[in-house]
C-alpha atoms as an extended CHARMM CRD file, in Angstrom:
* protein
*
        80  EXT
         1         1  UNK       CA            111.0970000000      223.8820000000      -41.9810000000  PROA      1               0.0000000000
         2         2  UNK       CA            112.8270000000      226.5650000000      -39.9430000000  PROA      2               0.0000000000
         3         3  UNK       CA            116.5570000000      226.2250000000      -39.4630000000  PROA      3               0.0000000000
         4         4  UNK       CA            118.5680000000      227.8490000000      -36.6420000000  PROA      4               0.0000000000
         5         5  UNK       CA            122.4020000000      227.6580000000      -36.8270000000  PROA      5               0.0000000000
         6         6  UNK       CA            124.3690000000      228.8420000000      -33.8460000000  PROA      6               0.0000000000
         7         7  UNK       CA            128.0070000000      229.5260000000      -34.5570000000  PROA      7               0.0000000000
         8         8  UNK       CA            130.5720000000      230.1150000000      -31.8340000000  PROA      8               0.0000000000
         9         9  UNK       CA            134.3080000000      230.2610000000      -31.4650000000  PROA      9               0.0000000000
        10        10  UNK       CA            135.9470000000      227.0130000000      -30.4160000000  PROA      10              0.0000000000
        11        11  UNK       CA            137.1980000000      226.7140000000      -26.8550000000  PROA      11              0.0000000000
        12        12  UNK       CA            140.6840000000      228.1000000000      -26.6280000000  PROA      12              0.0000000000
        13        13  UNK       CA            140.2270000000      230.6250000000      -29.4690000000  PROA      13              0.0000000000
        14        14  UNK       CA            140.6700000000      234.2160000000      -28.2280000000  PROA      14              0.0000000000
        15        15  UNK       CA            137.3030000000      236.0400000000      -28.3850000000  PROA      15              0.0000000000
        16        16  UNK       CA            138.2240000000      239.7310000000      -28.5200000000  PROA      16              0.0000000000
        17        17  UNK       CA            134.6500000000      240.7200000000      -29.0080000000  PROA      17              0.0000000000
        18        18  UNK       CA            133.6160000000      238.7150000000      -25.9280000000  PROA      18              0.0000000000
        19        19  UNK       CA            136.3500000000      240.4220000000      -23.9610000000  PROA      19              0.0000000000
        20        20  UNK       CA            135.0970000000      243.8390000000      -25.0400000000  PROA      20              0.0000000000
        21        21  UNK       CA            131.5500000000      242.9650000000      -24.0610000000  PROA      21              0.0000000000
        22        22  UNK       CA            132.7720000000      241.6400000000      -20.6500000000  PROA      22              0.0000000000
        23        23  UNK       CA            134.7230000000      244.8940000000      -20.0410000000  PROA      23              0.0000000000
        24        24  UNK       CA            131.6560000000      246.9600000000      -20.9930000000  PROA      24              0.0000000000
        25        25  UNK       CA            129.4610000000      244.9930000000      -18.6450000000  PROA      25              0.0000000000
        26        26  UNK       CA            131.9450000000      245.4430000000      -15.7870000000  PROA      26              0.0000000000
        27        27  UNK       CA            132.0460000000      249.2280000000      -16.4720000000  PROA      27              0.0000000000
        28        28  UNK       CA            128.2320000000      249.1470000000      -16.0460000000  PROA      28              0.0000000000
        29        29  UNK       CA            128.7780000000      247.4990000000      -12.6270000000  PROA      29              0.0000000000
        30        30  UNK       CA            127.7150000000      243.9970000000      -13.7090000000  PROA      30              0.0000000000
        31        31  UNK       CA            130.5750000000      242.4100000000      -11.8520000000  PROA      31              0.0000000000
        32        32  UNK       CA            129.0320000000      238.9310000000      -11.5650000000  PROA      32              0.0000000000
        33        33  UNK       CA            129.5640000000      238.1370000000      -15.2790000000  PROA      33              0.0000000000
        34        34  UNK       CA            132.4410000000      235.9490000000      -16.5090000000  PROA      34              0.0000000000
        35        35  UNK       CA            133.6120000000      234.0460000000      -19.5780000000  PROA      35              0.0000000000
        36        36  UNK       CA            131.7360000000      236.0870000000      -22.0800000000  PROA      36              0.0000000000
        37        37  UNK       CA            131.7530000000      234.6370000000      -25.6110000000  PROA      37              0.0000000000
        38        38  UNK       CA            130.1050000000      236.2510000000      -28.6290000000  PROA      38              0.0000000000
        39        39  UNK       CA            128.7350000000      234.1520000000      -31.5020000000  PROA      39              0.0000000000
        40        40  UNK       CA            126.2540000000      234.4740000000      -34.2900000000  PROA      40              0.0000000000
        41        41  UNK       CA            122.8870000000      232.9660000000      -35.0780000000  PROA      41              0.0000000000
        42        42  UNK       CA            121.6680000000      232.3340000000      -38.5810000000  PROA      42              0.0000000000
        43        43  UNK       CA            117.9460000000      231.6590000000      -39.0890000000  PROA      43              0.0000000000
        44        44  UNK       CA            116.3220000000      230.6980000000      -42.3630000000  PROA      44              0.0000000000
        45        45  UNK       CA            113.5490000000      228.5690000000      -43.8970000000  PROA      45              0.0000000000
        46        46  UNK       CA            114.4210000000      225.4650000000      -45.8200000000  PROA      46              0.0000000000
        47        47  UNK       CA            112.0080000000      223.8940000000      -48.2770000000  PROA      47              0.0000000000
        48        48  UNK       CA            112.6930000000      220.3260000000      -47.3310000000  PROA      48              0.0000000000
        49        49  UNK       CA            110.4090000000      217.7890000000      -45.6400000000  PROA      49              0.0000000000
        50        50  UNK       CA            112.9940000000      214.9970000000      -45.0960000000  PROA      50              0.0000000000
        51        51  UNK       CA            114.7520000000      215.7590000000      -41.7890000000  PROA      51              0.0000000000
        52        52  UNK       CA            117.8080000000      213.6430000000      -42.6080000000  PROA      52              0.0000000000
        53        53  UNK       CA            118.2400000000      215.3890000000      -45.9580000000  PROA      53              0.0000000000
        54        54  UNK       CA            117.7320000000      218.8210000000      -44.3370000000  PROA      54              0.0000000000
        55        55  UNK       CA            120.3660000000      218.0700000000      -41.6910000000  PROA      55              0.0000000000
        56        56  UNK       CA            122.7770000000      216.9260000000      -44.3860000000  PROA      56              0.0000000000
        57        57  UNK       CA            122.1420000000      220.0260000000      -46.4970000000  PROA      57              0.0000000000
        58        58  UNK       CA            122.5190000000      222.4360000000      -43.5570000000  PROA      58              0.0000000000
        59        59  UNK       CA            125.6770000000      220.6670000000      -42.3660000000  PROA      59              0.0000000000
        60        60  UNK       CA            127.1370000000      221.1780000000      -45.8190000000  PROA      60              0.0000000000
        61        61  UNK       CA            126.1100000000      224.8080000000      -45.7280000000  PROA      61              0.0000000000
        62        62  UNK       CA            127.8990000000      225.2300000000      -42.3990000000  PROA      62              0.0000000000
        63        63  UNK       CA            131.0310000000      223.4250000000      -43.5530000000  PROA      63              0.0000000000
        64        64  UNK       CA            131.1860000000      225.3740000000      -46.8480000000  PROA      64              0.0000000000
        65        65  UNK       CA            130.0380000000      228.8790000000      -45.8820000000  PROA      65              0.0000000000
        66        66  UNK       CA            128.3080000000      229.5920000000      -42.6050000000  PROA      66              0.0000000000
        67        67  UNK       CA            131.1010000000      228.6530000000      -40.1800000000  PROA      67              0.0000000000
        68        68  UNK       CA            134.8710000000      228.7830000000      -40.3020000000  PROA      68              0.0000000000
        69        69  UNK       CA            135.3690000000      225.2820000000      -39.0350000000  PROA      69              0.0000000000
        70        70  UNK       CA            139.0650000000      225.9040000000      -38.2420000000  PROA      70              0.0000000000
        71        71  UNK       CA            138.1320000000      228.2510000000      -35.4020000000  PROA      71              0.0000000000
        72        72  UNK       CA            134.3260000000      227.9390000000      -35.0180000000  PROA      72              0.0000000000
        73        73  UNK       CA            131.8730000000      225.2570000000      -33.9000000000  PROA      73              0.0000000000
        74        74  UNK       CA            128.2320000000      225.2000000000      -34.9950000000  PROA      74              0.0000000000
        75        75  UNK       CA            124.9940000000      223.6720000000      -33.7710000000  PROA      75              0.0000000000
        76        76  UNK       CA            121.9750000000      223.0880000000      -35.9880000000  PROA      76              0.0000000000
        77        77  UNK       CA            118.3350000000      223.1190000000      -34.8690000000  PROA      77              0.0000000000
        78        78  UNK       CA            115.5550000000      222.0930000000      -37.2430000000  PROA      78              0.0000000000
        79        79  UNK       CA            111.9950000000      223.1030000000      -36.4070000000  PROA      79              0.0000000000
        80        80  UNK       CA            109.0950000000      221.6630000000      -38.4200000000  PROA      80              0.0000000000
């Protein structure tokens, strides 16, 4: 199955990259943009047919490596 993990900074954590993107958009005269946050998306295939097991495995991957859970949140999407 295909796995998509979206990682983003937790609310309240300063997003300096998001601020830089927001400033760049304003300099290009996109003045209707606000609250820009930058995250990352990790996409991979997982050789697992049991959805519960896949979710448990990917959650462990996120907790151990893919996300810094002190400052980041993550969302997992499984696609068969």
